[in-house]
C-alpha positions, 0 to 999 in steps of 0.5 A: 943171847936175847934180852928175854933169855939173858933175863930168865938166865939171870933169874935162874941163877940168883934163884939157884943161890937163894934156894941153896942158901935158904931152902924153898920155903925161906927163899924170897922172890924179892931177894931173887929179883934184887940179886938178878937186877930185876924187879919182882914184876919182871920175875912174874912176867917169866914165871907164875910163882916161886914154885915155877922158878924152882921147877925150871931149875929142878926139872932138867936135873930130874929129867937127866937123872931119870933118863939115865936110870934103868927101869929096876933103879927107877922101881926102887927109887919109886918104892922108896919114895912111897914108904 
């Protein structure tokens, strides 16, 4: 694994722990960096914002879930989301 890939993996693992423990709003990029063993600047080298880190974690999960839903299940989920 290349150094860049290893750094990104450590950041995402640390961020996942921080988001799980504190929620998105209270999560700290400084804590994510500290626990990943990098500087906050290193995080911003790979991600534009805390939102981008969150998207990098959540998007693959959502894509997997959505790809396995039937059109009826997807329609029901969208209806519930729009209520």
